[in-house]
C-alpha positions in Angstrom: 0.1 0.0 0.0 1.5 3.4 -0.9 1.1 6.4 1.2 -1.2 9.1 0.1 0.6 12.3 -1.7 1.0 15.0 0.5 -1.7 17.8 0.4 -0.7 21.2 -1.4 -0.3 22.9 2.4 2.0 19.9 3.6 4.0 20.2 0.3 4.3 24.0 0.6 5.5 23.6 4.2 8.1 21.0 3.2 9.5 23.4 0.5 9.8 26.2 2.7 11.5 24.2 5.3 14.0 22.9 2.7 14.7 26.5 1.4 15.2 27.6 5.1 17.7 24.6 5.6 19.4 25.6 2.4 19.8 29.3 3.5 21.1 28.3 7.0 23.9 25.9 5.0 24.8 29.0 3.0 25.4 31.0 5.9 22.0 33.1 6.5 22.3 32.7 10.3 25.7 34.1 10.2 24.7 37.2 8.5 22.3 37.9 11.2 25.0 37.6 14.0 26.0 40.7 15.9 29.8 40.3 14.8 31.0 38.8 11.4 32.5 35.4 11.7 36.1 35.4 11.1 37.0 32.5 9.2 40.9 33.0 9.1 41.3 33.4 12.9 43.0 30.7 14.7 40.7 28.3 16.7 40.6 29.1 20.6 42.7 27.0 22.6 41.0 24.0 24.4 39.7 24.7 27.9 41.9 23.4 30.7 40.7 20.4 32.7 40.1 20.9 36.3 
């Protein structure tokens, strides 16, 4: 038995979520940050163990 196709509203919601995921992958969340991300900066040193 095959599942019923999604309703138009469900298909639109899935498409919008996919577009949002793509924008996050492309860095849209970084563009909204208070400070720009410096990709050339050295990573912070690891935290010292107690």
